[in-house]
VEXDREN-2710 file (C-alpha; in Angstrom, 1 decimal):
% VEXDREN-2710
k/r/px/py/pz
1/UNK/0.0/76.5/-23.3
2/UNK/0.7/76.0/-19.6
3/UNK/1.1/78.7/-17.3
4/UNK/4.3/78.6/-14.6
5/UNK/7.2/80.3/-13.7
6/UNK/10.1/77.6/-13.9
7/UNK/10.3/78.0/-10.9
8/UNK/7.1/75.7/-9.5
9/UNK/5.1/78.7/-8.9
10/UNK/1.7/79.7/-10.3
11/UNK/1.7/82.6/-12.8
12/UNK/-0.6/84.5/-15.5
13/UNK/2.3/84.5/-18.1
14/UNK/2.1/81.2/-20.3
15/UNK/5.2/79.3/-21.8
16/UNK/5.1/77.4/-24.6
17/UNK/5.5/73.5/-25.2
18/UNK/8.9/73.5/-26.5
19/UNK/10.0/75.6/-23.3
20/UNK/8.4/72.9/-21.1
21/UNK/10.1/70.5/-23.2
22/UNK/13.6/72.1/-22.5
23/UNK/13.1/72.3/-18.8
24/UNK/11.8/68.4/-18.7
25/UNK/15.2/67.5/-20.8
26/UNK/17.2/69.4/-18.2
27/UNK/15.3/67.8/-15.7
28/UNK/16.4/64.5/-16.5
29/UNK/19.9/65.0/-18.0
30/UNK/20.5/66.5/-14.2
31/UNK/18.9/63.1/-13.3
32/UNK/21.2/61.1/-15.2
33/UNK/24.4/62.4/-13.9
34/UNK/23.2/62.3/-10.5
35/UNK/22.8/58.6/-11.3
36/UNK/26.1/57.8/-12.5
37/UNK/28.3/60.1/-10.1
38/UNK/25.7/58.0/-7.1
39/UNK/26.9/54.5/-9.4
40/UNK/30.5/55.5/-9.4
41/UNK/30.6/56.5/-5.9
42/UNK/29.1/53.3/-4.5
43/UNK/31.3/51.0/-7.2
44/UNK/34.1/52.5/-5.5
45/UNK/33.3/52.7/-2.0
46/UNK/32.6/48.8/-2.4
47/UNK/35.6/47.6/-4.0
48/UNK/37.6/49.7/-1.7
49/UNK/35.8/48.2/1.5
50/UNK/36.5/44.9/-0.4
51/UNK/39.9/45.0/-1.2
52/UNK/40.5/45.8/2.8
53/UNK/38.5/42.5/3.9
54/UNK/40.8/40.8/1.4
55/UNK/43.8/42.0/2.8
56/UNK/42.7/41.8/6.1
57/UNK/42.1/38.1/5.6
58/UNK/45.0/37.6/3.8
59/UNK/47.5/38.7/6.5
60/UNK/45.7/36.4/9.0
61/UNK/47.0/33.7/6.9
62/UNK/50.5/34.5/6.3
63/UNK/53.2/33.3/9.4
64/UNK/56.0/35.6/10.5
65/UNK/58.9/34.4/8.0
66/UNK/62.5/33.4/9.6
67/UNK/65.4/33.2/7.3
68/UNK/68.0/31.9/9.8
69/UNK/70.4/29.7/7.3
70/UNK/72.4/28.2/10.5
71/UNK/70.1/29.5/13.8
72/UNK/70.9/33.7/13.3
73/UNK/69.1/36.2/11.0
74/UNK/66.4/38.2/10.5
75/UNK/62.8/37.7/10.9
76/UNK/60.3/39.6/9.1
77/UNK/56.7/40.2/10.3
78/UNK/54.2/40.2/7.6
79/UNK/51.8/42.4/10.2
80/UNK/53.7/45.6/9.6
81/UNK/53.6/45.2/6.0
82/UNK/49.5/44.3/6.0
83/UNK/49.1/46.9/8.6
84/UNK/50.2/48.9/6.2
85/UNK/48.2/48.1/3.0
86/UNK/45.6/48.0/5.2
87/UNK/46.1/51.9/6.3
88/UNK/46.4/52.7/2.6
89/UNK/43.3/51.2/2.0
90/UNK/41.6/52.3/4.8
91/UNK/42.8/56.1/4.1
92/UNK/41.6/55.6/0.3
93/UNK/37.8/54.4/1.7
94/UNK/37.6/56.9/3.9
95/UNK/38.3/59.4/0.9
96/UNK/36.0/58.0/-1.1
97/UNK/33.2/58.0/1.8
98/UNK/34.0/61.7/2.0
99/UNK/34.3/62.6/-1.6
100/UNK/30.5/62.7/-2.8
101/UNK/30.0/65.0/-5.9
102/UNK/26.6/66.9/-4.6
103/UNK/23.5/67.3/-6.9
END
């Protein structure tokens, strides 16, 4: 038998080994749940950051498109579209950073 109260303090009360084993099993389970949450959080942050970087590089390479068959027409600035996509990705990344399950 081991002397413990279950809150880390010493006591004269004794607990059987099966209760101690249950305590250790719960501690391991909490660590496993926290590890999984940390893994998925880091994975989501990395993916969002990578997507933001890729969109930024691709957008710099896309030229302004002009559709002018007889000298008159429209020009499409891909920067506005890319800017919108980058804003969505930045917002997603910020949301992922803000959401972290507490232990």
